[in-house]
N, C-alpha and C positions, 0 to 999 in steps of 0.2 A: 606701186607705178604699172601703168598699164604701157600696152604693147607701143602705142603713138608716142609716150614719154619716154620711153626707151631708146626711140629713134632718132628722138630731138638731142637726148643726151648724147647719144655717138655722136651725132653730127657736131655736138657744141666741143666735146674734148678734141674732135678731129681738128675743127679750126683752131681750137688753144694751141694745140701743139705745133701746129704751122706757124700761128703767131711766135709763140714763146721759142723755137724752133730758129725762124728767122733771126728774132732778136739775140737770140745766144750766137747766132752765124755773126751778126755783127760786132758783138762783143769780141769775139775770136779775131775777126778780119783786123779791127781797131787795135788790139793787142800786140798782132805780129807787126802790121805795119809801123807801129810806134816804134819797134824795137829794129825796124830796118829801113826806116826812112833816112836818116842820117848818112849812111852807106848807099842808099838807092832813093836819090832826090824824087825822081818820077812816084815814088809810089806816094808821094803827098796827095795825090788827088784821089788816091784810094783810101789813105788814112781819113782825109777828110769826109769821102762820102761816109764810111763806117760809121765815124764820130757823130755826124750830123744824124747818120740813120739811126745809132744806137739812142741818143738823147730824144730823137722823134719818136722811138718804139715805146722807150720808159716811160716817157712822158702819156702817152696814148693808154700805156699798161697801166699806169697809175689812175687816167681818168676812168677808164673803163671797170677798173677793179673798185674804185670807190664808190662808182654806183651801187654796188651789191654789198661790201664789205669794208673792212679797214685793211688798206693796204700792210702786207707783213704783220699784221694783226695790231698795228700801232694806233692808238687812238688820236690818229689825227683829225683834227676840226673840219667839218664839212665833208667827211666820207662816210660810207656805208649810208649812204641817201635814202636809199630805197626803203631798208628795215626802219630806219631811225624816225624817217618823217613819210611812213605808210600811210597814216591818218588824214594829213594834209594835202598828200596826192591825191587821196580818194576824194576828198572835198573839192579839189580843185578839178578833178575829173568830171564829178557829180553837177559841178557849177557851168562848167564848159559844155558839159551834154543839155542840162537845162536851159542856156542861152543859147546855142548854136544849133542843137537837134529839135528839140521838144519845144517846137514854136509851131503855131497854129497854120501860120501860112507856107511853111515849109513842109509839115506833115501831109496838109492839103493838096499841095503841089505833087507831091511824089504819089500821094492815093491817086489823082485823077490817072496817073500812068500805070497804077497795079494792076487795074481790072480786077479786083478781087473776088468778085462772084464769080466771073469765068474761070477764072483758076482753081478755085472752090470747087466749081462744078465738074472739071477736068478731072482733079483729085478724087471726088466723090465717086466717079464712073468707073476707076480701077477697082478691079474685085477684091485685089489685097486690102486695099482702104475702106471698102464697104464692109468687108468681111472683119478688119479691125476694129472700126467704129461700132460695129454691132455688138461686136465682143463686148467694147469696153462700155457701151451703153446697157448691154444687159448686166454686166457686174454691178455697175452702179445702181439699177431697178433691182437688181436680186440683194444687194447692201440693204436700199431703203427697203423693200418688204420685209426682211429679217429684222430690221432694226427698230422699225415703229412699233408703238404698243397694239399689239394686235387685239386687246379686248377694246380698245378705242376703235380700231378701224372697222371690227366687226360690229360695232353697235353702230357706228357711222353707216355703215355698208346697208345695214338692216332698215335703219331710219332712212336712209335715201330709199332703200325699194318702197318701204311702206308708204313714205310720202308720195312717192310717184305713181304708188298703186292707187291713193286715195283721190288723186287726181285724174283718175284713168275713169273716162266716159264708157260705163259698162255695155249699157244701150245702144250705144254708137259702134262699139264693137261687135256687139252681137248681132246686129243690124247689117254690118260689113259682112258676117259670116253667111247670114241667111240670104244676102245679096249675091254672094259668090255662089251659094247651093242653087238659088232660083235661077242662074246664068247660065246659056247654053247648053249643054246636056247633063250637066251636073243633076239637076232635078228630075229627070229621066233615068239616071244612074242612081241615083239615091232612090227612088222608087222598085228599079229593080231588086235592088239590095233588101227595101223593106219587104216586098211581095215574097221573096227567096226566103228571107226572115221567118215571115209567115208560114210558109208551108211546112218549113222545117218544125216550126213548132207546132203545126197541126199534127203532123205526121207523128212528131213525140209525145205530143199527149191525147192521142185518140182515147186509148185506155181510161185516162183520168175523165176524158168528156163522158164517155157509157157511164162510167161509175157515177157521177153527179147526175145525170139523168135519172138513173135508176133509184139512187137516193133521194132525189127531189119528185119521183113519183108516186101519186096516190097509191095505197097498200092494195087498192082494188084493182086498178089500172094492169092489164095483162101486158106480159113481158116481151110479145111482140110488137105490142105498139110502142114501147122503148126504142126496142130496136129499129122500127120504123122512122121514129123521132130522130134517133142517133144517126141514120144513115143518111137521111134528108137533111140535117143540120151539117153534116159534115161533108156531103158531097155539095151543099151550095156554098159550104167557105171553100171548099178546092177551086169551084167552078169559077167563082170570084176573082179569088187568087191568079188562076190564072188566066182570067180576061184581062184581068190589070195589067199582068206581068208582059203577056204579048200583044196588046193593043196599045200602040202608042198614043192614040187619040183617045183612048178611053174617059169618059166625065170625070173618073176618080184622080185622073192624071191632071187635066185640066184644075180641079178642085182643088188639088195638092198645090199647084203652082201659084193659084190665086191665093191661099192661104198664106204660102210664104210671102208672097209680094205685100198681103194684110197685115202680116207678122212685123216684117219691115218697117211698114209706115207707122206701125204703133209704136215699136222701140224707138223709131227716131222722133218722132213729136208729140207720143202720149204722156203728160207729165207722171202719169202713177205709173207707167212702164218704167221710166227712169229713175221714180225712187225706188221701185221695186229692186231695180238693179244696182244702185247704188247700197241698198240694204244688203242685198246678196254678196256683193264685192267686201262692206264690211264684216260680215260674218264670216267669209272665205279667209281673210287677213287675219282676223282674231283667233281662226281656231288652231288650237295648241300643235298641232301636226305642221301646219303651216310655218306657225312661227318658229318650229323648232327646225324646219327645213330653211327657212331663211336665217337662223342662227349658225346652222352648219355650212351655208353655202360659200360663205367667204372663207372658211377653212379651207373647203374641197379646192376653191377657186385659188387661192394662195399657194397651195400645194403643188397645183397643175402649173401656175405660174413660175413658180421657181425651178421645177423639173423643166421646162421648156426654156427659161431662159439660161440654164446650165449646160443643155444639150445643143452644140453649135450644127446639129443636122435635124433640130425640131422645126416644124413648121414654121413657129414664131420666129427664130432665128432667122430662118432663110428669106422669110417675108420680110424682115427687116433690113436685110443687105439687099434684097430686090427695091424695096422702097428708096432706100439710098442712094442707089445707083439710077432709078427714076428721077431724083430730085437733083443729082447731078448730071442728068441729061437735059432736065429743064434749065438750068441754070446755065447751062453752058451753051445754049442753042436759044435760049428766049432772050433777045435784046431788049425787051421792055422789062423783064424781072432784074435784068443784070442792070440797067441805069437805076431801077427804083432801090435795090439793094445797095448797090454802089452807093448811092445818095445817102443811103440809112448809114452806111458803114462809116462814108465820110464823117457826117454830122456828128456820130456818137464818139469817132477817136478824135477830131479834132476839139470836140468839147470836152473830151476826158485830159487832151493834153493841157487846154487852154486851162481849166480847172484844177486839174491835179498835177502842174508839172512839178510844183516845189516837191511833193510828197514821192513822185516818181523818182526824180534825180536824185532824192534823198537814198532812195534803195540801193545806189550804187555807193555813196559815203557808208552808209550803213553796214552794208555788206563787205567794204574793205577794211571798216573798222574792227571787224569779227575775224578778220584774218589773222592768222600768227605771222607777225613780222619776219622772221626767219623762213618759214615756209614760202612766203608771198615774195620774197627776194628770190628764192631760188625759183620759184615756178615763172616769174618774170625773165629770169636770166636763162631760163631754159629755153623760152622760146623768141627770144630777141639777142642770146648770147652770140649766136654763131655771125649774125650782121656786125656788132660789136667787136668782134676779132677781126673781121675784116678792116675795120676802123684801125686796129692796130698795126695790120699789115701793111695798110696805105699811110699809117704814118712812119712806119719806118723809112719804105721808100722815098716817100715824099721828102721826109727829114733827111734823107741820103743826096737825091736831087738837089735840094737847097745848100747842103754842105757843098756840093760840087760847084753849084753856082757861084756861092762866095768864094769858095778857094781859087777859081779862076777869076774873077773880079779883083780879089786881091793881089794874084799874080800879073794880072794886066796894069794894074795902079803902082806897084813896086817897080815896075819895068819899063814904066813909060819914063 
């Protein structure tokens, strides 16, 4: 028994003691006045009150008790109504709900005033609600990721990537990259990097160049000639690279830009280039290293996803909360969205009520049928028993008043 039920039980017991105490007081009062009325005739009105109150109180005690149990444990017919007719009560309640509440017109009328979308938006805007909803969504997604067949998902994921890749126009993708390189200062920056790389390579390979010149010179060529060739060659290369690197208007730069543009055009419009790009793409995705990478990509992504879903401070969870609140803001402020979604909600719920009224109402009768009769009776009594005890109290008092009225009426008739 929870705290709420405990409080209800205390209230019920208190009301029972009051009603029973009042009934006992009427019994004592009737007994005393019955012995004294012969010597004190004026007590007749008190005796009439207490007698009628006792009868009224006993009648209402019997009626209230008969709802939940057999009075005094006696198997009197038509008593213990709730436990013995629990299933019939459940069916009657289900029929009543189905006929009077699960009606399309009634539901539609109520939904028109409900403003479900706006209330949903206000609810989603609250930080604690967004946090709770994102947590519940994360638990569900995490369970889904853990429960499904990893091999099937891995294979499907790999097939999805491979299928998307086979439709990838490589020539257009490369053309887009070339277009970016050729736009603005990108081409100039690229040439600067290439000339810088050329200077570094020339500096690092001077010894190799000298050795190659010596190896390829005739045996009879004097060494100073080799040195002169080496000096001239290296000097010319250095001069050319320096000029290209320092002169932004150098012809080599213009030639480089022009070649980039021509390459872009060929990539976009030359069928032969498109075919080569497709062939290169197929070779790339058929390479064992690429296939192994795609095979393991799902596992790594799944592990990351699970970790992010379990951590309420992860970027994913924080983003989910933020998006939920933004959706709430949209729903609570956008009148057009409210009208549209309210219309959908109304149509959907009315359709459910109209077409599944029977199964929905049967939930009530089936649920009541599964309840234990005794515990059901006790729980109902726990919730409405206090009010029923006031019926006993009122019956005692009203019975006493009726007894007084009848006593006075009799006295008037006999004295007339």
